[in-house]
Structure formats: C-alpha cells, structure tokens
C-alpha positions as CSV (number, residue, x, y, z in Angstrom):
1,M,53.0,-10.8,-12.9
2,S,50.4,-10.8,-10.1
3,T,50.5,-12.9,-7.2
4,A,47.0,-12.5,-6.2
5,S,45.2,-15.7,-6.5
6,P,41.4,-15.4,-9.0
7,P,38.6,-14.5,-6.6
8,V,37.0,-17.9,-5.5
9,P,33.1,-18.0,-6.2
10,F,31.2,-18.2,-2.4
11,R,29.9,-21.7,-2.0
12,P,27.8,-22.2,1.5
13,D,28.1,-24.7,3.3
14,E,26.5,-26.6,6.4
15,S,27.2,-23.8,8.6
16,T,26.0,-21.1,6.7
17,P,22.2,-20.4,7.3
18,A,20.3,-20.0,4.0
19,V,17.0,-18.3,3.8
20,R,14.6,-20.5,2.2
21,M,11.6,-19.2,-0.1
22,P,9.3,-21.6,1.8
23,A,10.2,-19.9,5.0
24,V,9.9,-16.2,3.8
25,I,6.5,-17.1,2.3
26,S,5.1,-18.9,5.4
27,A,6.2,-16.0,7.5
28,S,4.6,-13.3,5.4
29,R,1.2,-15.3,5.2
30,T,1.6,-15.4,9.1
31,E,2.0,-11.7,9.2
32,R,-0.9,-10.7,6.8
33,R,-3.0,-12.9,9.2
34,K,-1.8,-11.1,12.1
35,L,-2.7,-7.6,10.2
36,V,-6.3,-9.0,8.7
37,A,-7.0,-10.1,12.2
38,Q,-6.8,-6.3,13.7
39,L,-10.1,-4.2,14.0
40,P,-8.3,-1.0,13.5
41,L,-6.8,-2.0,10.4
42,R,-10.3,-3.4,8.9
43,V,-11.8,-0.1,9.6
44,L,-9.2,2.3,8.3
45,T,-9.3,0.0,4.9
46,V,-12.9,0.3,5.0
47,V,-12.7,4.3,5.2
48,A,-10.2,4.4,2.9
49,V,-12.1,2.5,0.4
50,L,-15.5,3.9,0.8
51,G,-14.9,7.6,1.8
52,P,-14.1,8.7,-1.6
53,L,-17.3,7.1,-2.9
54,V,-19.2,9.0,-0.4
55,F,-17.5,12.1,-0.8
56,A,-18.5,11.6,-4.6
57,V,-22.2,10.7,-3.9
58,L,-22.4,13.9,-1.7
59,L,-21.2,16.1,-4.2
60,K,-23.6,14.6,-7.1
61,V,-26.7,15.1,-4.6
62,Q,-26.1,18.4,-3.7
63,S,-28.2,21.1,-5.6
64,G,-25.4,23.3,-6.0
65,T,-21.7,23.9,-5.2
66,P,-20.1,26.0,-2.9
67,S,-18.5,28.8,-4.9
68,D,-16.9,30.8,-2.1
69,A,-14.5,27.7,-1.5
70,L,-11.7,26.7,-3.9
71,F,-13.0,23.6,-4.4
72,G,-16.7,24.7,-5.4
73,A,-14.8,27.5,-7.3
74,W,-13.0,24.9,-9.8
75,A,-15.7,22.7,-9.9
76,R,-18.2,25.3,-11.1
77,L,-15.5,26.5,-13.7
78,S,-14.2,23.3,-14.8
79,Q,-18.2,22.0,-14.8
80,V,-17.1,18.6,-12.8
81,L,-20.4,18.8,-11.1
C-alpha cells in the first residue's frame, strides 16, 4: 500500500498572477501599432510586395533572355518567358 497522496489539481488563488486574454490582446495591439508606425518597416513591406512584381514586369518587357546567365538559360529551355 502506498502512503503517497494523490496529486491535487492546481487551483490559482489571489496570490497567483494570472494572464488574462484581454491584456494579451491589448499588448499585442499596442506592439503592432508601434511596428506599423516605423518607417523602415513600411518601406521593407512595400519593397517585399512590389519587388517581385517589378521583376516579373521587367522580364516580360525584355525582348530577349540573357542566355549566358543561368536564369536566362533556364527560362529559354523551360519557355517561361
């Protein structure tokens, strides 16, 4: 026979700090506002979104593909462009 008592489930009392969801949501909103307010983050986001589009447009506008570059050779063989 065992003399150990069964485990008691943890019940927080008034002395135990609890993280409340509204506090977490409020903190995340505040941090998101601070990030959005930073100019470098805005510039990086615009470059990340528009960069691939500009690259694709430039490749479409080009009359030929650079056959000496690896990408140009692949594009010619796969008929991407």
